[in-house]
N, C-alpha and C positions, 0 to 999 in steps of 0.2 A: 670687632667691626672696625671700620675704617672710616674715616671722614664723614661723620653723620650729618654734621651742619656744613654742609659746601653750598656756596653761593656761586651764582652764574651772572656776570655782569656783560652788558652790551654796551659800550661806550664809543662816540663818535667823537673822533679826535679832528681838530684843525690841523694839529702838527704834533710830532711825536715828541717835541720837547716842550709844547706847552700843556696847560691843564685841558681837561674834556671841556668839549663844547656845550655840552648838556649834562645833567645829573645822571648816574648810571642807573640801569633798570635790575632791581635786585627782583628777580623772580620768586625765590622761595618766600619772600615776604608778601607776595600779592595773591595769597590764597582767599582771603576774605571776599565777601559780596560787596560787590559795588553799585553803588546808587544812583550813580551818575547816568542820566539816560544817553541812548545811543546816537542821538542826534550832536551832541557836543563833546564827542569823545576826541580829544588832542586834534581838533581841525581849528581850534580858535586863531592859530596863526597864519592860516590862509586867508589871504585877501577876498573878500567877497562871498565867501561860502555861507556863511551865517544869513547874510542878506538873501543870498539867492534862495536859500531854504524858506525864508519868509515869503518870498515873491511867488515860488511855485505852490505854497499852501493858499495863497489870497487868490492865485488863478484857478485854483481847483474849485474853490467856493464860488467865483463867478460862473467858472462852467456849470457847476451845479445848478447854482439860480437859473443860468440861461435854459437849461435843458428842462428844467421843471417849469418855466414861463412860456414853453411852446415856441421860441424864436426859432429853432431848429427844426426843418421838417424834411422828412424823406422824400418829398417831392423837388425838392430844393437841391438834391444831390447831382441832377444833370446841368446845373449851372456851375458846378465847379471846375474851374480851367484846368486842363490835362497839359501841363509844360512838357515840350519834348526837348532832346537834347539840342535841336537847331537855334530852339528859342533860348536856353541858357546860352549858347555860344554867341547869340546875336546881343545879348543882355551884357555879357561878361568880356568877350573878345573882338566884337565889331568895332570898329573907330566911329560908326555912325550911332551907336547906343549911347543914350543919356542916360546919366547916372539919376537913379531917384531920389526926389526931394526928401523925402522921409525914409528912414529906416524901416525895413518891415520887422513886425513883431516877433520876439523871441519866443521858440516854440520851446514848450518844456520838456526836460528830458525825461525818456521812461526808461524801464527796465530794458526794454528789447534795443535800445539806442546804446546802450552802454558797450558792445562789442565794436562800435563804429566810432564810438566819441574819445573826443582828446580827454576827457574826464575818466576815462575808463578805469584809473588807477584808483578812484574813490571806492569804498566800500558799497555793496549794493544796498545797505540799508539806508544810505543817504538819498537815495530815490524812491525807495519803497520799503516798506516796513517789513522784514523777513522774521517770521516768530521761529527762532532756533529750539527744536526739540531737544537738541545736544547743545550746551554753551561751547563759545570757542575757548573757553579756559580749559575744556576737556584735553584739548591738545598739549597744553602744559602737564596735565597730570601724566598723559601718556609718556612724556619725557622722562618726567620724574620717575614713573614705575621703570623705564629704560635703566634709568642712573642707578637705581637699587639693585637691579638684577647683576649689573656690571660690577659695582663695586664689591657686592656680596662674593662673589666670584674671583675678585681681584684681577679683573683685566683692564683696569685703568692704567694709565701711565706710569703714575708712581709706583704701582707694584710691580709692573713689568720691568723697570730699570735694573739695570745689572747687579749693582750695589744695593742691598738692603740695609734698612737700620735694625740694630739689634738692641737688646735689651742692656740698661746701664748696670744691671746687677749682675751679669754673668761675668765670669772670670776671662783673663786672657783675651781683652779687648783693649783695644789702643785708639784714642781720640786722634784723627786725623782731619785737617780742615782743607775741604776742597775748594780751590780757589775758582774754578771753572763756575761752580753753581751759588759761590760766595756764601756757603751754608757750612756748617759742621754737623758731621755725622759719624757714626761708629762702624767701623768695619774690623772684622774677624782679623787678628795678627796671628793666629796659630790654628789653622783650619782642621788639623788633625784631633785636636781637643775639643773641638766646638760641640760636637755630638756625643761626648762622652758624659756629660751632666745627666743624672737621673731626671732632672726636670724637662730638658729637650727631650729625651728619651720617650718618657711616659705622654708626652704631648704629642709628639708625633705618632705614637701607636694608637692614640686616639683619633688622631686625624685618620690614618689609615684603617681604622675601624667603623669609619663613617661619621663621626663625630663632627660635621659641617653643617653650620646652620644655614642651609639653602631650603627656599619654599619648595612644598612638596609639588607633586604632579597634578594634583587637585587644586591647589590655590594657583598654579600656573593657568590651569584650564579657564579658571574662573576670570582671571586676569586677562587673558588672551580674549574670551568672549566678551569682555567689558568693553575691551580696545576695538573688538570688531563691530560691535553696535556704534562706536563712536566713529567710525570711518564709512560706515553704511547709511549714515544719516544724510538724507537727501539735501537739506538745507546747508549744511555743513559741507557736502560735496559741491554744490554750487558756489559756494563762498571760497573755497581751496581752489576751484578751478579758474576763477576770475583772479585770485591773488598770483597764480603760476601765470596766468597769462600776461598779467601786469609785469612780473618780473621778467617774462621774455620779451616783452617790447621796451622795456626801460634800459635795457644794455644798449642797445645800439644807439639809442640816444644819448647815453653818456659817452660812448665812443664818439659819435659825431661832434661832442661838445668838447671833450678833453683829448681826442688823440694827440695832437700837438704838443699838449703839455706831457703827456706820458712817454712821446718819443724824447722830448729833451730831457726828461729825468733819466731815461734810460741811457741817452748817450753821455750823460754826466758821469755814470758808473765805469771806471777804466778797467778793461781787462777782463770783464763778465757779461759776456753773453750767452747765448743758448748752448753753444759747444762747452763753454766753462763753468756751466752751473751742475751742479749734481743732479742726476737723474736715476731714479729706480724703477726697475721693472717688477711690479709688486705681484705677478702670476705669470711666471714663466713654467711651463711645464717640462719637466725632465725627458718625458716621452717625446717630445718635439723641440729640443732646445738648439738644434741645428738644421740646415737648411737642407732642402732635396739633393740639391747638388753638392754639397759637402759629404753628405752620406754616400753618395754614389763614388765620389772620389775616393774615399776612404776605404770604400769595398774593393775598388780595382787595384789599390795601391797594396791590399792585404792579400789579393790573387797573385800579384807579382812576387811579393816577398815570400809569404808561407802558405803555397797551395795544398801542400800536404797536412795541414793542422787539423786535427780531430776537432770538429765543434759540437759533435751529438752522438749520442749513443742511444739505439733503439731498446726496445723492452727485451728484444730476443739477442741481446749483446752486440748487434751489427753497430759498426762505427761508420760514421760519415764525415769525410774529410772537407775542407773548404772548396777545392776544386769540383768535389763530386755535386756540392750543392747547387753550382751552377751548369749543370749538365742535364740533358733533357732525361727523364726516367732516371736519374742518379747512375747513368749509364757512361762509359768511356767515350763514345762516339757522339756526335752532334755538341759541341761544346758552343757555349755562348762567344760570340764573337767579341773582340776587344772593343772598348768604346761603346758600347750598348748600355742605354739607359737602364739599369737595373731597377732603381726605385722609380717607378713610373707612377701614373695616376691611378691606375687598377689597385695596386698595391698598397698606395697610400689610403685609398678609399675602403679595402678590406681591412687594414689595419687600425683605421678609425671607427669603422661600424661592427666589426666582427670581433677583431683579436681584444681590442681594448675593454669591450664589453663582457666577453665570455672566458678569455682565456688569461688575460693579464692579472687579474686581482685575485684569482685562486691559484696556489702553487700547489699542481697536481701532474699527473701523468697526463700529456696531450694526446696520446695514443688512443685513450678513451672516448675520445670526442672527434678528432681527425684520423681518417684513413690514410695510412703512409703513401698509397696509390692515387691518393686525390691530388690535384693541381693545387688545392690551397696548403698543403702540407710544405711545398716549399716556402711559400708566403710565412708560415708559420715559423719555419726554421730561422729564415732571414731575420724575422720580428725577434725570436728568441736570442740569435745568436747576437746581434748587433744594437739591439736596444733593450737589453734586459742585464741586470747585474747580478742576478742569483742563477746560472747557466752552467753548461758542462765547463766552460774556460774561465768560470769565476767572474764573469762580467768584464773581462781583459778588454775588450773592445769598445764596450761603453765607456769604461773610464778614459782611454784615449780619445775619443770623441768629445768627452767632457771637457778634458785638460785642455785638447786641441783648440776645440771652435767656442769654448766660454770662457774657462779660467784665465787661461792667458790673456785673450783679447782684453777681459775686464781688469785684470791687473795691469796691462800696460796701461789702458785709459784710464787716468786718476780720476773721472767723473761719472765713469758709468758702474752701477752697482744692479743686483736683481735679488729679488726673492723666489728661490728656485722650488717647485711643488712637485711632491713624489708622490705617488699612489701607495696607501698602507696595503700590503697583499697580506692575506691571510695563510697562514702555514698549517700544516696538518701533519707535521713531521712526528715520529714516535720516540724521538731523543729526549733531552732534558729541557722542559718547558721554560726553565729560567735563563737557558741560554740559547736553545734551538729556536727564537721568534725572529720575527721580522724585525724589530727594534736591533737586537744584537748583530742580524746578519747584515744589515744595512749599514749601522755603526762601524762594523768590522771592514765591510768592505770601501766606505769613505777612508777609513785610517790606513788600509793596506795599501792604496794607491794614492795617499795623501791628496786628497779631493777637498779638504778643507782650506777655506779661502776667507779672507777678510772682507772680501767684497760680495759674499754671498749669505744670505740667510735661507732656511729651509721652511716650507709649509708642507704640513702632513695632511693629504687629501683621503678623506673616509666617505667611501661608497656604501649606497644603500642595496646592498647584495644580500639581504638576510634570507630570501627566498631561495637564491642558488646555493647558499651553505646549508640550508636546511635539507633541501633536497639530495644533498651529498651524504647525509648521514651523520656527519662530523659534530653538528649542534642540535639540540633538542628544543631549544627556546633563545628568545631576543637576549636573555642575560648571558648565554654561552657567545652570543655575538658581540657584546659590550665586554665579556672578559677576555677575549682575543685581543682586544685593541689596548685596554687599560690595565690588565691584571698583571702584568710583566713590570708596569711602573709602580703597582701597590704594593710590593713585597717589602713588608716591615723590615724584616730582617736584612735585607739589602740596603734600604735606606739607612739603618743604624750604623751597619757595619761597612758599608759602602762597597760591597761585594758586587754590585753591577757593574764595577769597573771603570776606570777612567775615560775608557773609550766612547761608551755610551753616554757618560756625564758630559764629556766635551761635545757629543751630536746633541743631546738636550740642550745645551747652554746656546746652540746656535739655532733653535727653531723658534718661529718667529709666532706662527698660528697654526691652528687646527682647521682646515676647510670640510665643511659637509656640503658634497656636491649632489645638488638635486638633477639629474640628468634625463633626457628624453627615454633612455634605456631602461628604466627604473620600473620594475612590475608594479602594475597599478589595479589589475581587475582581482577582486576578492571573491574566493569561493565559499567564506563562510563569515559572518560579520560578528566580532569579537567584541567586547566592551573594552573600549580603549582605556579605560581607567585601570584596568588589571596591571600589576608589577609586571617588569620584564621577565622575571623567571617564570610567570604562568603564561606568557604569550606564546604559544606555539600556533595557533590559528592555522593548523594545516598547512603551514608554508607562506601564507599570506603576508604580505610587507605590511610592515608598520607605517602609521601615516608619518607624514613630514615632523609633524609637533612632537610625537614621540622620539624620533631620532635626535632632532633638535635639543629636546630637554634634557633626553638621559645622556646624551654626549656634553651638554654644558654643565650637568650636575657631576659627571665624572671628572670634567675640567676643572670644576670649582673645586672639587677635594683634591686633584692634583696640585693646583694653583697653591693651595694653603699649605700642603707639606713643602711645596718649594720656597715658599716665603717662609717658612718656620727655618729653612737650611739656609737662608739668605741667598736664594737662588733666582734666577729670572724664572718669570712666569710666562703663559701662553694666552694668547686672544682667540676669538672663535669668529669663523667667517663662513659665509655660504653663499649659494649660486642659486639660480633660479633658472629651469629649462622653459624653453618656447611652448612645448606642448603643453606645460601645466596649466594654460590659459584654459582648454579646452576640457580641463577634468575636474570633476566636481570631488571637493574635499570629503572625506569621510570621518573627519575628526569630530565632527559635531553633528547631534540629531535635531537640533532645533533651528539651527541657522543655515543658511543656503550661502557657500562661497567656494571660490575655485581653489585647486592647490596653489595656483599663482598668489594668490593673495594670502594664502596661508604661509607659503615659504617666504613673503616678504614682510609680512607682520612679525614673522618669528626672528627672522634677521634683525628687525628693528628692536625687538625686547631682549634678545639674548647674545646677539653678535657685537663685539666692539672693533673687532678688525676691518669690518666692513661689508661691502656688498659687493660679490663677484659678478658678472656678466650683467652689467648694470643697463643693458638695452632692454632688458625685460621690464624695467621698472617703468618704463614709460607707457605700459600699459595698464598698471595698479590703478586703483582708486584714488581720485584726487587728494583726499585728505591724506593718504597714506604716503603719496609724493610729496606733498606739502610739509608734512611731519619730518620726511627726509631731509628737506632742505632747513626746516628748522632747527635741527639736531646736529646739521651740518656732518652727517655720518659718511664716512670716507666711501667712495665708490671706484671701482675698477672697470674700464672697458677697452676692448680690444676690437675697433673696427675690420680691420684689414683680415682679421680671422674669421669673419662671418661672410667675407665674399669669394671664397674658394669657388673657382670655376672648375668644376671637374666634371667628367661625365660619367652618368648613372649606370655603373655597370653592376652593383649589387642589385640582385632582385628582392623585392619586398618580402618574400617568403624565407629568407636567409636574414633578415634583420630580427633583432630580439623583439618579444611580444610586446605591442604597445608603441612600437618606434615607428614613425612616419617619416621618410625621406622627403624633406622640403627642399626645394629649389634656392640657391641661394640668393640673397638681397642686395642690391646695389650701395655703395659706399654711403651714398647721400641719404639713404632712408635710414640710416644710423641716427639715433637721437643723441650723439655724444655732443654735439655742438648746442643743441636746444639746453642739455642740461648745464653745460658750461657757462653759456649767457645768463641763465637764471642764478646762477650762483652756488652750485652745488659742489661738493667738495670732492672732484672728479680728477682722475689721473688715466693716462694711456698704459697700456699692457701690450706685449707681443703675443702672450699666452702660448701659442704652438707656430714656431717658425717652420716646421714642416710641411705644413699645408699652405704656407703663404705664398710660394713660389719666390722666395726672396733670393736675391743674389747680390747681397751685401754683407759685409762682414760685421757690420753694425745694426741689426733688426731694430733696437728701439729708438735708434736715430731715424731709420727708415719710417717708424711709424709717426713719428713726430714731424717728419717732413712731408709725408703726403698729406696729414692732416692740415699742414701749415698752406700747402699749395692748392688744395681744394678750398679750405676755408678761409683763405687770404689772411692767415693769422700773422700777427707782427709779434715783435720780442717781448712785449709785456703779456702778451697772452701766453706764448711759449713759456716763459718764464713763471708765470702762475701756476701753470699744469705742473711744472717740474717742482715747483716747492711744495704743490700738494703730494706729489708722491713721496717727497723726502718725509714731510711731518705725519703723515699717515702709515709711514713704514714701521717695521718690526727693528729696525736698527736703534741701539743704545741712545738715550738722551744725551749722552756726552757727546755723541757724535751729531747729533742733530745743532746742539749747541755751538759746535765747531763750525758746522755747515750753514747754519741759518741764524745764528745768534740768538736761538730762542732756548727758555727755560721753563721748569716747571716751578721754578720758585717766584714769587711774587715780586715783580718790580713796577716800578712808577711810569712804565712806557706802554705801548701797544699790547695790548690783549687779545687774543681770540679762543675760541672754545670749538673742541672737536668732538662730534659724538654726543655731545651734552653730559660728559664726565671729565674730559681734560682740557684744562686750561694752560696755554702756552703763552708765556711772556717774552717781550723782546728785552734782551739784556743792555740795550744800547738805544740812543735817540733814533738813531737810523741805521737800521739792518739791511737797507738795500744794496749795500756795498757787499753782501753775502750772496745775496739771492737775486738781486736786479729785479724784484717786481717793484714798480714806482708806487712810491706813497700814496699818490690819488687813487692807484687802482684798489689799494688795501683800505683806503677810507672810505671808498664807495660801496665795498662789499660790507664793511663793518656797519656803515650807516644804514645801508638797505636791510640788512638782517636786524638790526635794531629797530627800525621802522615796523618790519614785520611783527616782531615778539611785541611791540607796543599796541599794534592793533589785536593782537591775540588777546592780551591779557586786560586789556582795557574794560 
């Protein structure tokens, strides 16, 4: 077990060099019962609040006595003056209006006035007594439960670091002092002999056989339903909604009062502005990492240089050349004219809706799905030839596109990096299963074309396509689906003798996270209702798709097992991330028989409990229950959004009957309907991503710069806002902690300077009094975020 007694501090600092302005809040020591009444909780420092409370109670007694004495009669209601807007103008704006000699009586505040009152930041129980069926401290229990799940699976930043600490009793270990982290740790001085000891070998064999202390699925389901009951409490929902509204209204006031100070502090940092700060695209898809015009220009250049290159072979042995691909009916006559926009909107929509959902994830013969005489066959060949790495030309064109339009620009630009997301494809070859799998094929492709880059980390996307695999007859249960993903990585002999090869090891060392994608095209309708508590080897269910919770838990359990093995081998570990589809809000979850909730709530709560890497497509979090959104803020869980990717303006050329089952084509939404700015103002740990440049109609060579520039122009963001977003993208990324130390001046080792917590599991400390020289986020902005978060925690745990 790792770090059982871990404490989380929230400290408000007056300056980075001085001591804290208030004593820190130790959350782990506040689990006991507090007998302090609600009326006096942390509000003694506010002037006049206690007197207002007494005044309100006295007025309530007077009103009660008056009503009992009969002073107020219903017949007197017609004598109540009805003031109009003209009367108010005459009293307040007319020069002839005389001020009243006596002040009007103060009207007592009620719960209905909170939304419009200047005291809306005060909790609701200050004005009326709300009886919580679920205490606010349960939010702290949910966060602690999340931290336990993440530390057990070694998803915390200390476990994910590149260099792991070894046991002092092992041989061939040299003591090396790391000046950057100011700590001493043990590194292996002879890697070849590290795994030859019987103790290490037996321990790794035990890990591969499943000896990992991970909570069972039944226990996880109980914890899930417990958290679900907490977030469904009505009084807690009202409390969370008011706190979120307060956070949203507080930030503009802070900017109005401190914008000049922030601007002055930003200008004091020389040679460090938005363009000179590190910026990381956390979720850029390999299937769309170049723009539409770049792909079109590349195709025309290949048609001029090598028109007779064979790019496909049909099942009957016929070869199709590159020039034949762009001829009508694949004949010699009626060729396409030069300058034609080959990659048009119709192809992009077919590629996104049809190809990526049906043909991309399963590596099989396409002619069983598409008739070669169909017009969609040309679209399929274009996607297979230029946008796939495993094809007739061994992914040559995709490697050139990736090298030309992504890797070289990133390496040329010092301050741009990305985490590139690739879809895991399911192979059904009859060859050697230890070599002929997706892991080895993709790693060999990267190594063959030298696509490894220091500016790129990889994310592996896992899709919920169990029904499609089941109906092919290649798998018989949900366990077979999981084995296709993780079994090549759990080969005990391969780990002990390192027969997986240095190429695969090199690729695994550059993987940051595993992403479980909940998409609109996922199968939803069940033909038979199977008990979800059954083990995955018993889940056949006639091809029905398992629930989101089953996917999340079993991916989490296998990832925890893999992380324990890699941690024992002193290698980097991986984090888990997930997304949420927009159509899941209208789908009832099938995970519970006693509680009613949607798949949207299910996927969001699963991400909160099991994912350390963050929440993808965070636009959909806006529609989650308020307590769940509020606890995302309290935990500072990383979130990734791509506003430009949600406003694609393409014509609907795909018929609804051609779409996958359950997918409804929705019209695009305008940019300002994206809740990105609201999340940022509240203080969520959010960052921007390009996601898929292919659909954004981008005409620049720096899409991540374009993403931030559009947001800055629409929302009028200044330097402090942009630099804060960039810092969020770096500190929540999957790059090594030593690089974050160099870029941001932060460390996982405790220091006496500013500290911030991310995900309720990782504490990052500043290594020097003022780190704004590294990221140019003003100190006053960081103090505001820290004090606001500490105030919310004080309100929750009181």
